[in-house]
N, C-alpha and C positions, 0 to 999 in steps of 0.2 A: 339544386335551390339555394336559398340563400341562408337558408337555418330550418331548426328542425318544427318550425311555425310555419314554413312554407313560404310561399313571393308571390305577391298579392297581381292579382289575377291580368287588369291592367299591364302591370309591367312587363310580367309574362307572355303576353300578347304580342306586344311591341318587340323583347328581348325573340319572338318569331318571326320578326318583322312582316307585321298583318300590318300594323299603323300604329300612328304615334301613341303615348297614353294618352292624351284627351280622346283622341277619335276609339278609345279602345274604351273607355268609360259610354263614351256612346253604345256603343254595339252593346255593352253589355248592359247598358238602359233601356235598347231597346229588346232585348230578350234573345240574343243573337248570338249570346255565348251558353255555351254549357258545360259542366264539369261532371265529367263520371254520369254523364246523359241526364243531370239535372239542370235545370235552368240556372245562369248564374246571378246573382246580386250584386251593386255594388261591396267591396270590402271581404269580398271573398278571395278566400287564398289555394295557391296551386301548392301538394306535397309531390315530393319524388313516386312517378308511377300512374298519378295518375291522366284521365283521356281529358284532354280540352279542345273543342269543338267550336269552329266559326259558322257559322251556316252547319253545311256537312261536310262540311271539312277540318278531319281532325289535321291538327297545328301543332308541329315541337321545332325548339331553335334549332338553327342550322348547327351542323355538325362544324360546319369551314367558317371563321369568319372571315367575308371580305371585308375591303377597303380601296378601295378607287380613289385614285388624284385623279380629277376632272377637271379640264377647262371649259371653264363658265363662259361663255363668248357676251358680249356687251348686248342687252334687248332681250335678256331668256330669264325669265320671274325665275325665283326659288320657289314652287310652290309644286307638290305633283297633281295638283287639280285647283283650276281658279276660272270663272267662265267669262271671269274680265282680262285673262292678263292671255296678252296674243303668242306667246310662245312660252313651254314652260319645260321644265328638267327631261321631265317626259317624256318629250315631244323631242327630244335632243341627243338624252344618251340613252341609248338601245342595249340591256343587259337581259342575260337571260335567269337573273332572281331581281326579287323587290330590294332595290337598296335605297338610302333616304340619305339628306344630307344633315351634316354635323356645324352647321354653325353655316349663316345666308350670307350674302352678297346679292346686292341691289340688285335693280335689272339695269341701271347704264352704269353699274361696275362690274371686272371681267377679275377672271383669274382664276385660282385652284380653288375648289372646293370638294370637301371630301367626302366621300359616297358610303356608305357601311349599312351592313345586315345586322349588324351587333348593336340592337340596343341601347344597349348598358353602355356601349363605347361614345352612340350620338351624346348621349343622357351626359356624361362627366363633360365632355368636347363644349355642350351647350353651357357648362356651371362656370360664370361668371369666376366666381373664389377659386377654381382651378386653377386661373391666372397663365394661361399656356401662349407662349405667343403666335402672332401672325405677323407677318413683314407685308407690307405694299409698299409701290413705287406710285407715285403721284405727284402728277405735274398740273400744273394751276395757271394763272391767266396774268400772272407777274413775274417778274424777277423775284424769285428766292432770297430774303436778305435774313441779315444773323438773330436780329430781333425776332424774326416771327419763328426759326428753327427754335431757338431759345425757349420762347414763350408755349409752344405746343409743347415740347419736354417736361415741360412745370407741370404742367396740368389744366386744363381749359374748363373753366365754370361756363355749363351751357343752361343759360336760363330756362328755354322750353323744357329740357329737364328738368331742371332741377338737378342737377348733379355736378360734379366736379372730375374730369378725366382723371385716369392714374398717368404717374409721371409716365413716361417712354423715351424710348432713344430715337431722335429723329437727325436725318445727313444729309446735305446736298451734294444730288448726283449731279445736276447740268445747273444750267441758266436757269429752268422756269421749273424743275423735279427735284423731287428731296426724297428719300425711302425713310417709313416711320416703321417704328415696332409696337403693336400694342399686344396688353395680357389686358386687355376687356372687349367687350364687344357690345358695346350700345347702340342703336336704331341710330343708324347712318353718320356713326362717329366723327369722323374722320371729314367727311364734309361740315359739320357741324364745328367741330373744332376750327374749321378754316374758317367759316363765314364769322367766325365771332372776331376776326380782326378783317375783316371785308373782303377777303380773300376767296375767290372761286376756284370748285376743282374743274377741272376742264376734261383728263384721264386719271381713274382710278384702275391699278392693278394686284392684287392679292400675289404673293410672287411664294413664301411659305407659309405654309402651317406649322408648328413645331421642328420636327427633323423633315417632314417632305416639301419636299419644292416642285417649281412647275415648271423647272427642266428639261428643253427636249418636247414638249406638249405644245401642239398649236390649239387655235380655238373649236371645242368642239368635240376635242380628243381625250383617251383617259386610258391610264393604265392601274395597271394589279398591282399593290403593294405585296410585298417581298415578306413571309413571315416575320423576319430579321426586323422589318422597318414598321409592322405594326407592333409587332411585343416593342420596342423604342417607344411609339407612340403610345400606347397605354400606358409606359412606365413613367413617362413624360405628365399625362395626364391625369395619373393618380397623386402624383409627387405629392400632393399635398394633403391626402387623406391618413 
C-alpha cells in the first residue's frame, strides 16, 4: 500500500486491473464495491489486509506485472468497449488476463501500443509531464522540405487546442516521409501539427515508446516484455518524479 493512510479505492481497483479509475468511480457510486463487507463510498481508502470485492468477486493486485508490446493495425479503435467502434482492441488482442493501453493511437494510425495490467504504470505513462519519448514514422502528401522539418521541431501552435507543442526531434527519412520523436501526447498531435502547414498525413506509424520498439511484430501481433525491459521502462517513465 502507498502509506499508513492507505490507498484510494478507485486507484486500488485500477491497480487490480478491473477498470480505469474513472470506471472504478462509477462502480463505487453504483454501490457495487465492498471493503471488508461494507459498501464503499467515494474517498474510501484501502489498508493492508483489507478485503475488497467488486460484485461478488474478491480482487487483488496481480502478483506479476505484465506489459505487452502490441502492433495495433489501422482501423482498430483504442477502446475496450464502444458501440460505435467497428473494431476495438479487445476484438484483436486476445490475452489471458485483462490488460489495457498506456497511451492511445487514433483509429487511422498504426504501430506500437503498450498494454499492461499495472494500473500505476498506465497512469504514469499517461502523464504528459513525465515527458517520455514516443517515435513515429510519418508519410505525407507532398515532398518533405527543410522548412517543414524546422518548423515542426521548434513547436507548433495548435489553434483548436490553444496549445503549442513541445520542441521535438524531426528527421527526413525519404522523399515524402519523416521521423518524429514526441514527448507529449495531445489528441491527434502529429496530424494537427502537419495541418498547420497545409500538409496531410497519409500514413502514421508509432515505432518506439521509450525503450520498447515495434521490431519483429506484424499488425495484430504482440509480445510479452521481459522483466528487464519492464524495469527500464518504469525507470524511464518515473525519471521526472
